[in-house]
N, C-alpha and C positions, 0 to 999 in steps of 0.2 A: 504494500500500500504506500509506503514511504517513497519508494522508487517511482511509482506511478505518479505520485503528486509532484515529484521533482521534474519528471519528464513532461508533465502537463503544464508546468510553469513556463514563463518566458525563457527561451533558450539563449544563453549568452552567445554573443557573436565576437569574432576577432576584429582587429582594426581599432579605430578610435572608439567605436561603440563599446568595446570590451573594457575600456579604462574605468568604467564605473564599478567594475568588480575588483578594483585594485586591492582592497583589503584581503579578499580571499586569495587572490593571485600572489600577493606579496608574502603571505604566510606560507603558501605552498612553495614559492620560490626559495624562501629561507630553508625550508626542510630539504628541498631538492639540492640546494647548494652544499649542504653537509654531506649528501651522498655523492655529489659530483666530484668533490675533492679527491677522496681515495680512489674512486672509480677511474677518473680521468688520468690521474697519476699512474695507477696500475696498468691501464691499457696502453699508455704511452711507453712505459717500460717494457711491457710485453711485446710491443711492436718494434722495439729496438730504437725508439726515438728518444730525444731528450724529454725528461718528465714535464717540463714547462709546456711542451707542445700539446699535451693532453688538455691542460687547462685553457690554452689558447683556443683550441677547437670548441670546447664547451662555451666559452665566452662569445666567440663569433656566431655560433649557432643561436645563442640567446638574443644577440643583438639584431639578427637578420630575420629569423623566422616569424616574429610577430607582425612584420610588415608585408609578408608574402602569404602566410596562412597555409591552407591545404588541410591541416588537421587542427584539433582544438586543444587537447590537453596532453599531447605527446611532448616529451622533453627530449631534445636531440643533443648529440655530442659524439665523442669518439666511441666506437663500438668494439667490444671484445671479440665479436665474431670476425672482424676484419684483421685483427692483430696478426694471425699466422700468415695471411696473404701479404700484409705490409712488410713484415720481417723478411719473408722469403724474397720479395721483390727488391728490398733494400740490399740484401746480400748479393743478389745477382747483378743489380745495377752498379753497386760499388765494388764488385769483384772481391767480395769478402770484407771490405772496409765499410762499416756502418756510417762513419763520419762522411765519407764520400758518397755513399749510396743515398743518404737521406735527402739532400738537396735535389738529387735526380728523381727520387720518389715523389717529391713535391710537384714535379712537372707532370708526372702521371696522374696525381690526384687532381691537379688543375684541369688536365685534359678530360678526366672522368667527369668532372663537373660540367664542362662544356658539352660533352656527349649527353649528359642527363638533361640539360636544358633543351637541346635539340629534340631528344626523345619525348620530352614533356610537350613540346609544341606539336608533335605528331601524335599525341595521345597514345604513347606506346605502353602505358601502364597496363593496358588490357592484355598485353602479351604475357604477363606474369601468370595468367591462368593456364598457360601451356605447360608449366612445370608441374609434374606429378607430386602429390603430397608426400609420397614415400621418398622421392628424390630430395625434396626440400628438407624433410626431416633427417634424411641421411647426411645431407650437406651440413646441417647444424650439428648433428652428433659427431661427425668427423672434425668439425671445427672445435668442438669441446675436447676431443681427444688431443688435438694439436695444441690447444691452449695448455692443457695439463702438462704435456710433454715439454713444451717450450718454457714453462714456468719452473721446472725442476731446478735449473741453475740458481734461481733466486732463493729457492727453498733450502738448498744445501750450501749456498754461499760459494759456489765454484763455477767457473766457466767451462762449458762443454765444447769440445772440438766439433762434434757433429751438430748439424742443423736440421736434418731430415728426421721424420718421426721414428722410423725403425732404428736409425743410427743413434738417436738419443736414448732409446730404450736399451740398446746394446751397451752403451757407455755408462748408463745410470749406476749399475752395481759398483763399478770402480770409483765413480765420483762420490757415491754415498759412503764408501769406505774412507774417503779423505775429506769428508765434509767438515764445515766449521760448526762445532757442537752448539754454541750459543745461538748462531743464526738459525740452525735447524730446529732447535728447541722452541725459539720464538715463533717461527713459521708454523710448526705443527700445533703449538698451543693456540695460535690465532685461528688456524683452520678448524681445530676441534671446537673452539668456542662458537664459530659460525654454525657448524653442524648442530651443536647442542641448542643454540638459540632458535635455529630454524625448525627444530623438532617441537618447540613449544608452540602451543596454539593460543597465544595471548594477543589481545587487540593492540596493545601498545607497540608490539613488534611490527605491526603494519604501518605505524606512523614513523618509527625509527627502525629501519631494516637492520638485521644482524650484522651486515657488513660495516655499517657505521660504528656500531659498538665495538666490533672487532678491531677497527682501525684505531680507535682511541685506546683500547686495551694494548694493542701492539706498540703504540707510541709510548705509553707509560712503561711497559715492560722493557722496551729498548733503552729507555732512560735509566731504568733501574739496573739493567745489565751493563750499561756503559759500552754499547757497541761502537766500534770504530766508524769513522765518517764514511768509509767506502761502502758500508752496508746500509747507509741512510740515503734518503732523497737529497738531491743537490740542485737547488734552484739558483739561478744567477743572482748576484748581489742587487742588480737593478733590472728586474725582469722585463720592464717596459722599454728599456733601452738596449740591453744586451741579450735578451732572451729570445729574439726572433731569428729564425733561419729562413732564407729566401730560396725560391726555386732556381735551379741551375739550368735555365733554358739554353744558354750558350754551350754548356757541356754536352747536352743532348744533341743539339744541331751540329756540333763539331765532330761527333763520334757516331758514325752510321751503324756501328756494331751495337749501339744501345737502342736503335729504333725498334727492332723486333721485341726485345724485353719490355720496352715501354708500351708497345701495342698490346702484348699479352697481359700486362699489368692493368692497363686501362680496361680491357675486355673483362678480365676477372673481377675487378672492383665494380664495374658497371653492373654485371650480372648479380653478384652477391649483394651489393648495396641496394639494388633495386628490389630483388626478391625479399631480402630481410626487412627493408623499410616498409614495403607494402604489407607484408605479413604482420609486422608490428602494429601498424596503424589499424589494421582490421581487427586485431586482438584487443587493442585499447578501446576501439569504438564499442565493443561489446560490453565493456564495463563503465562506459561513460554514463553517469547518472542522468544526463539530459538526452541520451540516445541520439546524438548527432552523428552524421555520416561524413567521414573525411573524403576529400577529393583526391584520389590517387595521383592524377596527373599534376595537380597543383602541388601536392607534396613532393613529387619527383622534381618539379621545377625549383621548389624551395631547397631541396637537397643539392641540386646542381649549383645554384647560386652560392649556397653556403660552402660547398666544397671548393669552388673557385676562390672565394675570399679567404677561406681557411688556409689553402695552400700558399697563397700570397703572403700570409703572415707566419708560415712555418707550421701550421696546424695539420692534424690528421683528418681522415675522412669523417664525415658527419652523417649519422643516421639516427632515427628515433630509437630510444632505449626503453625496453620493457620495464625494468626495475624502477627507473626514475619516473617514467610516465605513471606507473601505478602509484608511486609515492605522491605524485602530484595530485592525483584524484583523491587519495586518502586524506591528503592535507587540505583539501577544499578548493584546489585550483579549478578555474572555470574557463580560461582562455589561454591563448598563446603568450599573453603577457606574463604568465608565470615563468616562462622561458627567459623573458627579458629580465625579470627581477633576479632569477638565478644567476644570470651573467653579471649583474651589478654586484651581487654579494661575492661572487668569485673575484671580481676586480678588487673589491675591498679586502678580501683575504690576502691577495697578493701584495697589496699596498701596506698592510699593517701586520700581517701574520706570517710573513715568509719564514721567519726563524722557527716558528712552531711547525710549519709544514716540513722544514728541513730535518726535523727530529723524527719523521716517520720512517720506519725501517722498510727496506725493500722486500724482506721476506714476508712481512705482514701484508704488503700490497700483493705479493705473489700469491699468498694464501687466499686473498679476496678474489683474485682473477681465477685461481684454480677452482674455487667453489662455483664461480660462474660457468666455467667449462664443464664441471661435473653436472650441473643442472641440465646442460645440453645433451649429455650422453649417459645419463644415469640409467641404472638397470630398469627403472620403471618406464623409461622411454622405449626400450627394446620390448618390454612386456606389452606395452600399449600397442606397438606396431604388430606384434605377433597376434594379439587379440583381434585385431582387425582382419588379419588373414595371413596365411603362409606366404602367398605371393607378394604381399606387401613387405614382409620381413626379408624375402629374397632380394627385391629391388633395393630396399633400405641397406642391407648388408653389402651388396655389390657396390653401392655408392660410397659407403664408409670405407671399405677396403681400397677401392680405387683412389679415393681422395687422399688418404693417409700415405698411400704408396707413391702417388704421382703429385698432383696438386689439385686445388679446388676446381679449376677450369676443366681439367680432364675428368675429375670425379663426377661433375655434373653431366658431362657429355656421355660418359660410360653408363651412368645411372639411367639417363634418358634412353640410350640404346637398349639397355636391358629391359626397361619397361616396354619399349616398342616391340622388341622380339617376343616378349611374353604375351602381350595382348594380340599380336598377329597370330601366334600359335593358338591361342584360345579361340579367336574368332574363326580360324579355319577348322578347328576341331568340331565345332557344333554343326557344321555342314557335312552332309554325307551324300554320296552318289549311289544310285542303284547299279549294282554290279561292281566290277573291278575298275580301279582307276590307275592309269599309268603314272609313272613318276613325274613325267613332264607335265601332265595335267594337274597333278597335285601341287607341283611347284607354282604353276601359273595361277591356280586358284588361291594359293597362299599369298602370292604377290598382290592379287586383286583384293583380297581381304585386307592386306596391309594398307593399300591405297585408300580403302574405304574408311580406315581409321582417321583420315584427314578430311573426309568429305562432310558436307553439311548433314547433320543427323535429323534436322527438321524438314519433313517432307510436306507438311501442310500446316498452315496457321489460319485459323478460322475464328471470327467473332460472331457470336449470336446473342440474342437478348438474354440468354441464360448464362453466358460467360464467354471467356476466351479459351480456345482449344489449340494446343500444340501437339501434333502427331509426329512421333519419332519413328524413323524407319531404318536407321543405321546404328552401328555401335556408338554408345555415348562414352567417350573417353577424353582424357585431357588434351589429346592432340587435335580434336575438333572443337575444343571448348570455345574458341572465338565465335564460331557460328552459333553455338548455344547461347552465349552471353549476348550476342546481337539480337537474337530472337527474344530473349528475356527483356532486353531494353526496349524493344518495339511493342511490348504488350500495352495496349491502350490504357491511358490513365483512368478512363471511365470504367474499366473492367473491375468488378468486385469479386468475381469468381474466376479462377484459372484452373484448367484441367491439363495435366501432362499425360498424354496417352502413349504408353509403351506398347507398341504393336508387336506382333509376332516376328516382324522383320528385324527387331532389335536383338542382336545376338549377344551383346556384352554391354554392361554398365560398370565402369570402374569406380573405385573408391573416391577419386577426386571429383567426378561428376555427380555421384550420389550426394556428396557433401555439398556441392554447389546447389543442387535442386532442393535439398532439405533446408539449407540456410536461406534460400529464396523464400521457401514456404514460411519459415519462421519470421523473416523480415517483413514479408507481405502482411502477415497477421499483426505483427507488432506495430507496423506503421499505421494500422487502422484502415488499410485499403480494402481488406476483405479476406477471403479464404482461397488457398491454392491446394490442389490435391494431385496425387500421382495415381493414375489408373493403369492397371495391368502389371504392376511391379511384382505382384505375387506369383506371376507365371514363371519368373526367372528363378534359377536355383542359387541360393545364397552360399557363399564359400566359407562363411563363419556365422556366429550368432550376433555379430556386431551390426548395429543398425545401418552403418554406412559401408558395409563390406562390398567386395566384388560380387557381381551377379552375372550368370551366363544362362542362355536359353537351353532348353532341351534339344537334342539332336533333331535337325530338320533336313529335308531333301533340298539340295541345291537347286534342282529344276523348279520345284514349287515356289521356293523363295524368289527366284528370278522372275517368274511369271507375276506373282503378286506384287513384287516391287515395281515392275514396269507398269502394271495397272494402277497402282496407288500413286505413282509419281505423275500419271497423266490426268488424274482427277483435278479439275480446275473450276474455280468460281466463275471464270470467264466463259465457260461453256454455255451455249444458248439455253435460256430457260432454267439454268442451274441456280438454285437458292442455297443459302448456307445450311438450312435445315436438311435439304436433300443431300448435300455433301456429307454432313455429319452422319446421316443415316447410312450412306454408302461406306463411309470410313469405318463405322462401328461394325460392319459386316465382315471386315477382313479378318481372317484367322487361318493360320496354317494348321491349327490343331482341331478344326471342326470340319465336317463335310461341306459346309456352306462356302468354303474357300473358292471352289471352281465357279460357283454361281456368282460370287462377288467379282471375280475376274471378268466374266462375260458381261456382267452388268456395267462394270466400269468401262469396258471397251465400247459398249453401246453409247454410254453417256459422253465419252470424249470424242466420238466420231462426229 
């Protein structure tokens, strides 16, 4: 009841209109700033960048985003998810020297921002629907594993020679044998405290996250232990004068050997930044008490401009953060101005609290980032994927192994290929021929079914006084999600009832598309527009007990499916004398599982002549 009352109230807006909520946003900004300090410093260190660069990124994001908008209560800044990619790129660009590689990396971050601005102008955010859920989850889980591996040097107080995942794991035993005992004790104690606090189900921990308490605990413990300065954060004496690093455009232009690494870095950052940003704003929208919907393309534009500005000041890539955004909502934040106040508080901390920040131990920051990585790849994530279905776990595992073995870009590509191969195999399996089929014919049919995965699954879209009807006649998978999303967007605003008809021609509905349809149904109802229903889904066989699992049709004859498909696609409202009610009547007759199928085909052929 309380949430409904909030949602029914006037919805706060961004821009100048949002300034009237300054009291709520300032309090939320203060809370977020306390989280931003350890998070930003830790992510910068994990990325191989100077610690000050993390705070610079958070400040620039806060000063820019309120004037561009896109989302409402998401707090943006450097992201732990991009730390492994940034560190790997810095090593490659600097040929092993991080000091040389960082200014070159800033060029790639700047170009990434430019690409994001261009993509936003072409409304490219819709392409994020092409990425299967299992691949996205696998990407995030592999990032979590990479984060944990790359933070081990901070935890033991030793530099590792290896930089790749498997190399770090192989080197870890020898480095643990030579660790700095006090550094390791502080890091493990901080990590244990975070896990202990996170296990408590108390309301006050939603206001002050365990990571903030752990950062203060680590600072006090480091002071008590008397850790040497090399194990502590080191900010410049005058951070606003000597703390900035600028992009080395001349170095990139003068060395053609850097062009390919720059290109692959920009591509990697664009993909990961875009997918993770859009996934985060969608998640935060679901817990927004005012039930506002973010604009994905506007958010992409804001991220692009922020990344260009951040790189020019030596900052890291900027994307919305889940932990900080949740804290903003819990703290009462209402608009993007909470981001702005967060930036102002961070500037104040740098101006008067640099000495306190310099007392923060690197191992405590490493523990905070390790916990963030653990949340991405925790055992419950694997159990959740397995609960959805074994095929989801297969694609998820392939993506994880490919990513930690190669890199994030190849991991996503291999995961997508695994998903495509699996669904092409499933789609071809449900069709059968009468008699024997030669190998060549089987291969040709498999190729045809693979191509069908990219075709428009919506064969008919009909509006009647009773509601709007969408008839699906091809597999509903992530690879043809653009067609489905376009059809959903074209549903008339006046429609109060929507029917999704899963005909017998639909051989496959994957987890990603099932999630899309069910979320549309939930949003359609929550918005007050009306009711949406799926008709015919019970005909398909579920691959698990999960509501959003993969579903496939019973075996069908290829010849019958081809005939019905041809007849169904020829039905048209433009046929002479054809009314929408007549079309619905004909569409409802189509079924490969009943004797009426042949009569429906003949009837459709007569209508379309």
